[in-house]
Structure formats: C-alpha cells, structure tokens
N, C-alpha and C positions, 0 to 999 in steps of 0.2 A: 318313723322316725327310728334312726335306726338307736336300739339302746347297748350301753355303756354301764356297767354295772362295776359294785367294787372291786371285786375279783381280777378282772380286766384291768381296772387303773392301778390296782397294786401291783401287776404285772408288770406295765408297763414299767412303773417304778422302778421296779427290782432291776430290769434290764437296762432302759434306758439313763439310770442315776447310777447304773457300775455299781450298784450296791450286795447285787447277788455274785455269788462267788465265781460263775461263768461268764461275767460281764465286766470282772477286774482287770487292771491294765495299771501298768507301772508308766504309760505315758504319762507326765504329768498334765502340757496342756490339751490332749484327747480328754483328761479328767475332765478341764474346764468348760471346755468344747461341749461337752456331754449337759455340762448343767448352765450351757450360758455365760455364766461369770460366777465366780465363787466371793461368796459374801468375807470381805476383810475388814470389818468393822473392828474386830479381832484379832489381830493377826495371827494369833495361832489357829484359828479359826481355818484360814486357807491351808495351812501343814494337816492340822486332824482332818477337815475335809478328805484330803487326799490321802491320806492313811489309811480311811475308810474303803476308799474305793481300789487300791492298789494291792497289790501281791509281794511285791517285795523292794518298794520305793523307801528310801530315807529321807532325811530334813535334806541334805545334802541336795539332792534330786528335786526340790523345790524349788532351794536356793538358787540352783543352776539352770532350772528353766528363767527364772526370774530376772536374774542378775547378771550370767554369761551369757547364755545363747538367747536370753531376752525375748521368748515366744509370748511372755504373759506380761503384762502391765497393770500397774495398780494405781484406780482412778475413781474419782467420786461418782455416780453415777446418778440412776432409778432412785429415787425419792431420799435425795441426797445423803446417800449410802457408800460406802468404800468397797468397792470391789475391786477382784484381780480378773483380769479378761482377758483373751486368746489377742494378739496384736491385730491379727487382721479385722478383729469385731473393735476396733478402738473406734475408725471414723464413722462405724455405724454409732456407737454411742457418743461419742460426741457432736456428731449433730442434731441424735433425734432427742437425747436429753440435757448434756452436760452444756452446750451453748445458753440454751436457756438457764440452766442453773447460776452460770456465770453472769450473768446478766442480773440476777436476783441478787446474788453473792456482793456483788459491785455495787447494788443501790443501798441494801443493807450497811454494806461494810461505811459507805459514805455516808448515810446518815447518821452514823455514830461517829462518824469522824466531825460532822459538822455540829452535832449536838457538843460532842466533848473536847474539841481542839480547838486551836488558832490557826485554823487554814482559812486562808478567805478565798481561795477559788481551790473549791474540792476537786470537782472534777478534772483540773489541768495537775493537780497534783496527784491525784490518784495515776493519770495517765504516766505522769513524769514517774512515777515510784516503780511501775512496774517495770516500765523501761529501762530505767538506773538497774534495777534486779536480774532483771535478764541480759542486760550485760556484763553483769559481774558474772553470772551464772555461768555463760558461754565462754569466759574468761577463765574460769575456772573448771569448769568441765565437771566439779562435781563439788556441792559444799552445802554443812547444815545451817538452817535458819540463821543462828549466832553468827556464823561463819559471814553472810551477807549482810549481815546487819552489820557489822564491824565493815565493811566495803564501803555501804550507801548509805551515807548517814539521815536522807527521808526515811528509811527503815527505820530508824530511831525515833521518831517522830513520837511523840505521847500522847496518848487520849485518853480521858474519864467517860466510860462505855457509860456510865449512871450518873451526870452532876447530880451532887445535892444527895446520893444513898449513901447510909453509913456503909454498904457493903460493899460499894464500888471502888475499884482497884484500877488508876492508871496504868497504861498497858502500850507499849511499842504496837506501832501497824504492819509489821515486821509479818507474822502470822496472814492477817489478812489479806496482804497484798502476793502472798505466795500461793495462800490459796485460792485467791480469783486465779491467778496464773496457771495455776494448776489445771482449775475448772475449763479456762478455754485453751485447756491441750498443747499450753508454750513451755511448762515445765511438768516433769512427772519424777513420782516419788521411787526413790533408787531404796539402795541396800541400806537396812536398818543401824544403828550405830549400836547395837548390841543382840542377843542372839534372836530365835526366828519369833519369839513372843514378844518383840522390842515393838514397840509404834513409834521410836524416835530417830524417822528418817533422812536420809541425806538427799536431797535434790538434786536433780541434771535436767539438760535441755532435751526436749520432745525429740531433737534430732538424734541424741544418741541411742534411741530406741528405734526411731522409725526416719531415716533417714530421709529428708525432704519434709519432714514434719506432718502432723494428720492431715490426710486426704481430704479435701472437702467435699462431699456428695449431699445430696438434695434431701433435707429434712423429713419429705414425705414417703420418698423411698426409704431413708434409712428406720424411720419408723416402722414400716412395712416390715422391714427385714428382722429385726428386733423381735416383731410378734411373731413370725414366721420361728423364729428360732425356739421362741418360749413354747409357741404349740408344740412343735414336734421333740421338746422336752417335756411340758410338763399339761399338753391335751390328753384327754380333751378337759376342760375345766371350763365354767362360766366366765363371760366377759368381766364380772365384778372382779373376779381374783386377777384377770389382767391388768385391767385398770389400776387396782393397790397397788400390784408388782412395779407397775413402771411409774407410777405416779402422775401421768398424765392427766389432762382433761379428757373427759367424756367423748368430746367433739375427735381430740386426737384419737383416739381409741377407734371410733367409730370410723375415721377417714384410713387408719392403716388398715384394716380389720378390710374393708372395701376392695382395696389392694390385692388382697389374696383370695383365693379358692378356699374356701371353708365350708362346713357341714355342721349343721345342729346334730346334734343326738340327747337322747335322755339320757340325765344322770341318775335317775330313780327320783324323779320330784322336781327335779332342776333340769335345766337346758343348758347344758356345756357347748362349746365349740372345738372342733379336730378341721386339723388338713384336709383338705378333699382325699388325699392321695394317701390316707393315712387312718384310712378305715377298719383295717383289718388287723385280727386281735392276734396278742403278742401269746406266745405257749410260756404256758407258766413254768415259771423255774422252780427247781426244788428250795423245800423252805431254806430260809438263810437269815441270819442275824447279824446286827450290825450295832456299833458305836459312833452315834454322829456328834460332832462336838455342838457347844453352844453358837444357835444362828448359822448352823448349815445350813445350806441353799436349798435342800430338799423340802424340810418343814417350813422353811421361809419363803417357798415359791410359791404357796396359795394363803389368798386369807381366810376362805371356808376349808376349815381341818378335820371336821368330824368324822370323815371316812376311815381319816387313820389316826388320830390323834384319840377316839374316843373324850371320855371322861375327865383325862388328865392333866388336862391342860393348867388348871391352879396351881398343879404341884409344879411343872417343867417349865411356866411362862412367868417372866416378871411383870411389873402393873405397866409397865411401857409397851406390853407384847416383844418382847424377847423372850427366843425360847433358848433354854439352857442344855446340858447334856443329857441327853435321850439315849433308849435303847429300842432297838426295833428287831420285831419278827417278823418274816412273811408280809412285808408290808405295811405291819402296822405299829406304833408305838406302845411298849409293854412295861415302861420303866424309865429310869434316869439312873446318871450314872457319875463319877467324881474322881477327881486325882488328889488325893491326901498328901499333906505335906512330906512325908515318907517316901513318896513316888506310889503306894500303894494304889490300884486302879478296883474299887467299890461300886457297887452297883444296887442299888435295889428293884427289885419287877414288883410292879402296881399291879398286875393280874395273874394267875396261873396260867403257864402258857405250855405248861408242861415239861416232861422231863429233858425231852431233847430240845426244847427252845434253851434250858436254863444253861444245858453243856454247850451247846454252840455260842451262848451271850459269853460264857466262862473264857473260851476260847479265845473270842475277841478281847476280851478284855487284857487278855494275856497280849495280843497281837500291838493292844494300844500301849501296853506299859513298855515292851520292847521300843515301842517308835518313839516316846518321851525321852527314854535312857535316863540322865541326870537330870534333865531342865524340868522344871515346876511353872506349874502356867494357871496360874485363875482367873476364871473365865472375869471378862471385863464386866459383864452383868450377870449378878448371882441371882438365882433365881431358889422359890424355896425347898425342893429335894436336894440340888446340888449343897446350899448350904448344912441341910440336916447331915448330908452325907459326909461330911467335911468338918464338922464340929467336934 
C-alpha cells in the first residue's frame, strides 16, 4: 500500500489550498474552486478566506465575483451549512445535497405550522405560499424578506413554534418559506443590506444567476462529482472524513466512491483514500505562514485534524466544533489571532516555531489588517483564545 505521511499531506494542503505564497492568486472564483466551496455561515469568512489566499485582491473583488460577475453563488448545502460555490458546481450541490435538504426543511416547518398555527391544509398552504413568494420576487427582481412579506399576505401568517412554552414567541412564516425556496434552488441570496460582514441578504430569482434555472443532474453522478472534487482538494483522507464533510449517510458515500477510481493509502495507522491518478507527491514548498479566519474551509475540511491541529483544539474550537481564527506555519496550526475593537490584529503562538515563523506571522497580520481597513468583524462563533485576545 502506498504510504502518504504527514509531511506529504501538509505539502498538498499548502499548494492545493493556495496557502503557500507561490500558490496564491487574485482569481476569487479560482480560490473557491480550489477549496470546492467556501464556508459562509459567517459572512466575513468568505472574504477573509480569500484574503489569506490572494496576493493583492481587496474586498471589492469578492463582491464583484458574487454580485456583478455572478461567478459565485451562496447556498445551503452539506450539513445544512451555508457555502459560497462556483456557479458551475451549483447543479452538483443541488442534486447531491440541497434537494434532500429542501425536503427536510419543508417537513420540519410543516410540523411547526401544524402544531402552532391555524392552517387546515398545511401542504396546500406551504405550496401556495411558495408560489406566491416566487411570483412576487420575479416581479420585483430583488427583495428583502420584509418586502416580500408586505407583497404576499400568506407570508405574514403567524405561528407559535412551541405552544405552551414560556420561551416561545409567535413568528411569521416568511423566513421558513424563503429558506425552503432557497434549498429548492428557486431563489438565491444576493447582495447584503450592509457591509461584507452583514448576513441580512436580499433575495433574487435563481434565473438572475443562472439563466434557465439550475440544471437537473442525476443524484448519483452529482454525488460522485462532489466526492471527486473533495478528494482532489482534501485527499488523501479517511472515508469517515468524507462522510462527515458531506453529511451524507454511509450508503450514499459508498455509492459515490464506487463510481470513482480511488486508491487506498496508508496514512500512518489509518487508511486514506485518494484518486488513483493523484498518487504522485507534491514538491514541498518553502515554509509559509497564514492567518485563516473562523470557519475557514481548510481546517473545516476534515473531521480528524490531529495531523495539523496537534493539541491546540481546546483553545481554538468552541463547544460545537466551530474553529476560530487560526495561525498556520508550514502546514500546521501553531496559534490563534483576533481583531480588536480598534482594528489591531493580534495573535498568540501556542508553540515555539522559531523566529522565522514569528516574523512571517507578523507579515501576515499586517496583510490582514490592511484587508479589514475600517471594517470590524466579530466572529459569529466565539472561541476561547479569540475571546482572550480581544478582552
């Protein structure tokens, strides 16, 4: 069995994730393709992930790709997580993951309406509300949820999500309907109301990004294509990492792998998978430093992170498994960083990596400070070290 040790995995990470200076680019969509998708649960993550992998790109370049060129699209997909994806990958994500998610969302919200609303025929109500919201959005071209609620009376229907509970607060179904339409690929999240750190988006018809809508592709082939891209970016890795990243059941993972030509490799006590045409080692780049944001797709790409995280998990992760801002040196995490209220970028190294590493991290901190400019962004999920650095 071919052996792929930690040093080889770290070299792949440096080059394929565009973290080594020699692999960086100002092609925003190209950066997203390198990572398969960019995490977008925290809106700032998308921009800061690009910052870490670019040479001279600025926030406006990311906004241009998202909202003017429309080469990227924001959508819910794996593990019901928000991602920014290259538009050519959207049909794959829709068929492999989002369609199933849409069915689950519809079922969940329907139960809430049945339990806490005064709606005699929930399936008919849900379908009618969806169609009315979609028509209103087509007429407007772009709208906020509040604007669509004003246009469509059904969206203003109020539901008590937890009847009899003291903490329950009646809410309208607007967000539920729009989220479901988004999962179905009929509408998309467009430009936010505020800066690039805002999560209050305006909605647009999917046709505004993809003329003719999202192409319908077979689910089995879509899952295989998504796995192929993940293995190219994150392989070699155990099948358990793939199952975790996709959020699929074990059967769907096995079926997808069966459609691909993959090879098992020894990861030093564990068995990993790699595409069979991707067994050649990458040339090790020069030592490099990077400041990756909270929820960056590199550390969130694997479930088993010991080979690059070491013992630093308790300081850098919250209780729900979300990573905060991390400092990297030559393929491993050596610390964490944060932006203070005055805009200063501060970091703490959790191990002694040497003077060269510390100087390189200082340079990356200066780069990140220039990217932020006057913008202040607190990570959506606070982690122990990030809180300490900003206290």
